[in-house]
C-alpha positions as CSV (number, residue, x, y, z in Angstrom):
1,M,153.8,-6.0,159.1
2,E,150.7,-8.3,159.1
3,I,148.4,-5.3,158.8
4,A,150.6,-2.7,157.1
5,Y,151.7,-4.7,154.1
6,P,148.2,-6.0,153.4
7,F,146.8,-2.5,153.8
8,A,149.3,-1.2,151.3
9,V,148.3,-4.0,148.9
10,F,144.7,-3.1,149.1
11,E,145.4,0.6,148.6
12,R,147.7,-0.2,145.5
13,M,145.0,-2.5,144.0
14,G,142.2,0.0,144.5
15,V,140.4,-1.8,147.3
16,D,139.2,0.5,150.2
17,A,139.8,-1.0,153.6
18,D,138.7,-0.2,157.1
19,I,140.3,-1.4,160.3
20,L,138.0,-3.1,162.8
21,M,138.8,-3.3,166.5
22,P,136.6,-4.7,169.3
23,Q,136.2,-1.2,170.8
24,G,137.2,0.9,167.8
25,G,139.4,3.9,168.1
26,K,143.2,3.9,167.9
27,A,144.6,0.5,166.9
28,A,147.6,-1.0,168.7
29,I,150.2,-1.2,166.0
30,Y,153.5,-2.8,166.8
31,H,156.3,-4.6,164.9
32,R,159.1,-6.9,165.7
33,G,162.7,-5.6,165.4
34,K,164.0,-3.4,162.6
35,V,161.6,-1.6,160.3
36,D,162.7,-1.6,156.7
37,S,162.1,1.3,154.4
38,S,159.0,-0.1,152.7
39,L,157.3,-0.7,156.1
40,A,158.3,2.7,157.3
41,A,156.8,4.3,154.2
42,I,153.5,2.6,154.9
43,E,153.5,3.6,158.6
44,S,154.1,7.2,157.7
45,S,151.4,7.2,155.0
46,E,148.6,9.7,156.0
47,Y,145.9,7.3,154.7
48,F,147.2,4.4,156.8
49,R,147.7,6.6,159.9
50,Q,144.1,7.9,159.6
51,K,142.7,4.4,159.4
52,I,144.6,3.0,162.3
53,T,143.8,6.1,164.4
54,H,140.1,5.8,163.7
55,S,139.4,2.1,163.6
56,L,135.7,1.0,163.6
57,A,133.9,-0.8,166.4
58,P,131.6,-3.7,165.4
59,C,128.5,-1.5,166.0
60,Q,129.7,0.9,163.3
61,V,130.1,-1.9,160.6
62,I,127.3,-2.6,158.1
63,P,128.4,-6.0,156.8
64,G,126.5,-5.6,153.5
65,G,128.9,-2.8,152.6
66,Y,132.0,-5.1,152.6
67,A,133.3,-7.7,150.1
68,G,135.8,-9.4,152.4
69,I,137.5,-9.5,155.7
70,F,141.2,-10.1,156.5
71,Y,142.5,-11.4,159.9
72,P,146.1,-10.5,160.6
73,G,148.0,-12.5,163.1
74,G,149.3,-11.4,166.5
75,G,148.5,-12.3,170.1
76,G,145.5,-9.9,170.2
77,Q,143.5,-12.3,168.1
78,F,143.6,-14.9,170.9
79,Y,142.2,-12.4,173.5
80,D,140.2,-9.8,171.6
81,V,138.8,-11.5,168.5
82,V,138.4,-15.3,168.7
83,N,135.5,-15.1,171.2
84,N,134.0,-11.8,170.0
85,D,130.5,-12.7,168.8
86,S,130.0,-9.4,167.1
87,I,133.1,-9.7,164.9
88,A,132.3,-13.3,164.2
89,G,128.8,-12.3,163.1
90,I,130.1,-9.6,160.8
91,A,132.5,-12.2,159.1
92,A,129.7,-14.7,158.8
93,T,127.4,-12.2,157.1
94,I,130.1,-11.0,154.7
95,Y,130.8,-14.7,153.8
96,A,127.1,-15.5,153.4
97,N,126.8,-12.5,151.1
98,G,129.5,-14.0,148.8
99,G,132.4,-12.2,150.4
100,I,135.9,-13.6,151.0
101,I,137.8,-14.3,154.2
102,G,141.6,-14.2,154.5
103,T,144.0,-14.9,157.3
104,A,147.8,-15.0,157.9
105,G,149.8,-16.5,160.7
106,H,148.0,-16.7,164.0
107,G,145.0,-14.9,162.4
108,A,143.5,-18.3,161.7
109,V,142.5,-18.6,165.3
110,S,139.9,-15.9,164.7
111,L,138.0,-18.3,162.4
112,L,137.3,-20.9,165.1
113,N,134.0,-19.6,166.4
114,I,132.4,-18.2,163.2
115,R,129.2,-20.0,162.5
116,L,127.0,-19.8,159.4
117,N,123.3,-19.4,159.1
118,D,122.8,-23.2,159.5
119,S,124.9,-23.2,162.7
120,S,127.8,-25.0,161.0
121,Y,131.3,-23.7,161.5
122,L,132.7,-21.6,158.7
123,V,135.8,-23.7,158.5
124,K,134.0,-27.0,158.1
125,G,135.2,-28.7,154.9
126,K,137.7,-26.0,154.1
127,K,141.5,-26.2,153.5
128,I,143.3,-23.8,155.8
129,T,146.9,-23.1,156.8
130,C,148.1,-21.3,159.9
131,F,151.2,-20.7,162.0
132,P,152.3,-24.1,163.3
133,K,151.6,-24.6,167.0
134,S,154.8,-26.6,167.4
135,I,156.9,-23.6,166.9
136,S,154.7,-21.0,168.5
137,A,154.6,-19.4,171.9
138,K,153.5,-21.9,174.5
139,W,151.5,-19.3,176.5
140,L,148.9,-18.7,173.9
141,P,145.5,-19.7,175.4
142,V,143.9,-21.5,172.5
143,D,145.0,-24.5,170.6
144,W,144.0,-23.2,167.1
145,E,145.3,-26.2,165.2
146,K,143.3,-28.7,167.2
147,G,140.3,-26.3,167.2
148,L,140.3,-25.9,163.4
149,K,140.5,-29.7,163.0
150,E,137.7,-30.3,165.5
151,R,135.5,-27.9,163.6
152,G,136.0,-29.8,160.3
153,A,138.8,-28.0,158.6
154,T,141.7,-29.6,156.8
155,V,144.8,-27.9,158.2
156,I,147.8,-27.9,156.0
157,L,151.1,-26.9,157.7
158,P,154.6,-26.2,156.4
159,V,156.4,-29.5,156.0
160,T,159.1,-29.3,153.4
161,A,162.2,-27.2,153.9
162,N,160.9,-24.6,151.4
163,E,157.5,-24.4,153.1
164,K,159.2,-24.1,156.5
165,E,161.1,-21.1,155.3
166,Y,158.5,-19.4,153.2
167,G,155.2,-20.8,154.5
168,V,152.2,-22.4,152.8
169,Q,149.8,-20.3,150.8
170,L,146.3,-21.7,150.2
171,V,143.2,-20.8,148.3
172,D,140.4,-23.1,149.3
173,E,138.5,-24.7,146.5
174,S,135.5,-22.6,147.4
175,R,137.7,-19.6,146.6
176,K,136.2,-17.9,149.6
177,I,138.9,-18.6,152.2
178,I,142.5,-17.7,151.6
179,S,145.3,-18.3,154.1
180,G,149.0,-18.1,154.7
181,S,151.1,-19.8,157.3
182,Y,153.3,-16.8,158.3
183,A,153.2,-13.1,158.8
184,E,155.3,-12.9,155.6
185,N,152.4,-14.4,153.7
186,A,150.0,-11.6,154.6
187,A,150.7,-9.5,151.5
188,W,150.0,-12.5,149.3
189,V,146.8,-13.2,151.0
190,A,145.7,-9.5,150.6
191,E,146.6,-9.7,146.8
192,Q,144.4,-12.8,146.4
193,I,141.5,-11.1,148.3
194,A,141.8,-8.0,146.1
195,V,141.9,-10.1,142.9
196,Y,138.8,-12.0,144.1
197,I,136.9,-8.8,144.9
198,K,137.7,-7.3,141.5
199,M,136.6,-10.4,139.6
């Protein structure tokens, strides 16, 4: 859901999207529990299936051709993305070129090691939300909350009952980083990215 719903948003709003994987090829798509009809429709879309079957490797990406990058959540971000210098470099270049970066849920961990041209961390001075570590799987190998704070980010987590149920959705004042606490916020993040790109 963290990639399918955003992908559908991009398609509906006329924003072409590619899927990037550390090695390219067929993406590992999984979901939790029951698949509702809207998710099933996205999964069966020929356009979506073509994109997830033929994802790009970092060496195939020309950052200047992209206006943004979206990091979905999921455990793979902790093992395949957070320490991937090639993907971090792509994101840094897109950002430096005026592009936008979005995350949902655990996707925020992928921002930890992105450095800008002046060697500062991308997240320094930015407001970001993420999936709360306090309610997350204990086996995940990176403390993303602590890491984001150490790199200078202001991390805002769900606190009120409403936020705990629906998550926090943030647009940093720079308007170049958009984040949502939960997987369910991924479509909103994608909408904000699309709006920014079309401005």
